[in-house]
C-alpha positions as CSV (number, residue, x, y, z in Angstrom):
1,M,11.0,-8.4,27.0
2,F,12.5,-8.0,23.4
3,L,14.8,-10.2,21.6
4,P,18.0,-10.5,22.6
5,G,19.8,-8.2,19.7
6,S,16.7,-6.5,19.2
7,R,17.7,-2.5,18.3
8,Y,14.9,-2.1,21.2
9,E,16.6,-4.6,23.9
10,K,17.9,-1.6,26.2
11,A,14.7,0.5,25.8
12,R,13.5,1.1,29.1
13,P,9.9,1.0,30.2
14,F,7.8,3.5,31.7
15,T,8.1,3.4,35.4
16,A,5.5,4.6,37.9
17,G,5.6,8.4,39.0
18,N,5.0,9.4,42.8
19,D,1.2,8.6,42.6
20,G,2.3,4.8,42.2
21,K,0.5,5.0,38.7
22,V,2.6,4.0,35.7
23,P,1.8,7.4,32.6
24,F,2.0,4.6,29.6
25,R,1.8,1.0,28.9
26,G,5.1,0.5,26.6
27,V,8.5,1.6,26.5
28,R,10.4,4.7,26.7
29,P,12.1,5.8,23.2
30,R,15.2,3.8,22.5
31,V,18.4,5.9,22.3
32,I,19.5,6.4,18.8
33,A,23.3,6.2,18.3
34,P,25.2,9.3,16.1
35,T,25.6,7.7,12.6
36,L,28.0,8.6,10.1
37,G,26.2,8.5,6.3
38,V,28.6,7.3,4.1
39,I,26.1,7.9,0.9
40,E,24.3,10.8,0.0
41,H,21.3,10.0,-2.0
42,T,18.7,12.5,-3.5
43,V,15.0,11.7,-2.9
44,Q,13.6,10.7,-6.3
45,A,9.8,9.8,-7.0
46,G,8.6,6.6,-6.1
47,D,11.5,5.6,-3.9
48,R,10.5,3.7,-0.8
49,L,12.5,3.1,2.3
50,D,12.4,-0.8,1.8
51,L,13.6,0.0,-1.7
52,L,16.7,1.6,-0.8
53,A,17.3,-0.7,1.9
54,R,17.6,-3.1,-0.7
55,H,19.6,-1.1,-2.9
56,Y,22.3,-0.2,-0.4
57,Y,22.3,-3.4,1.8
58,N,20.6,-6.2,-0.1
59,D,18.0,-6.3,2.9
60,D,15.1,-4.3,2.8
61,R,14.1,-5.0,6.6
62,L,17.1,-2.7,6.9
63,W,14.9,0.8,6.1
64,W,15.0,1.6,9.8
65,R,18.8,2.6,9.5
66,I,18.1,5.0,7.0
67,V,15.2,6.4,9.2
68,D,17.5,6.7,12.4
69,A,20.0,8.6,10.3
70,N,17.7,10.9,9.0
71,T,15.8,12.4,12.0
72,E,13.4,14.9,9.1
73,I,12.1,11.6,8.1
74,F,9.5,10.7,11.1
75,Y,7.8,7.9,9.2
76,G,8.0,6.0,5.7
77,G,5.4,7.8,4.3
78,D,7.2,11.2,4.7
79,L,10.0,9.8,1.9
80,V,7.2,9.0,-0.5
81,R,5.3,12.1,-0.1
82,E,5.5,13.7,-3.6
83,H,3.4,16.9,-2.9
84,A,2.9,19.1,-0.1
85,V,0.1,18.5,2.1
86,D,-1.3,20.2,5.2
87,P,0.0,20.8,7.7
88,P,2.5,23.1,5.7
89,Y,5.6,21.4,7.5
90,L,5.1,18.1,5.3
91,E,6.4,19.1,2.3
92,S,7.5,16.7,-0.2
93,M,11.0,15.5,-0.1
94,V,11.3,14.7,-4.0
95,G,14.9,16.2,-4.5
96,R,16.3,16.2,-1.0
97,T,19.1,14.7,0.1
98,I,19.4,12.2,2.8
99,V,22.1,9.9,4.0
100,I,22.5,6.3,3.7
101,P,24.5,5.0,6.6
102,R,26.9,2.1,6.6
103,A,25.4,-1.3,7.2
104,R,26.5,-2.8,10.3
105,G,27.2,-6.4,10.8
């Protein structure tokens, strides 16, 4: 279903329940292994995941490694939010510290 070497390669599809129906046509969330952050980065206004990946890994496509290591980032927009919005838990990340994990080969 996914290309060999994809980070989703081992993700399992949803299976039929006792009623024979598949609850969702897709795959279950992939398992994210614990990562050791090797660099701490303080979020600044204008930071974007692709730009951070370019800076730290020299590859803007590796932005997902930063997301995997920082569970408080649900999607890329969380990082760039400069002002608190409703609901109140979506507050600005500017000034917060995130970890940049080691790039794997």
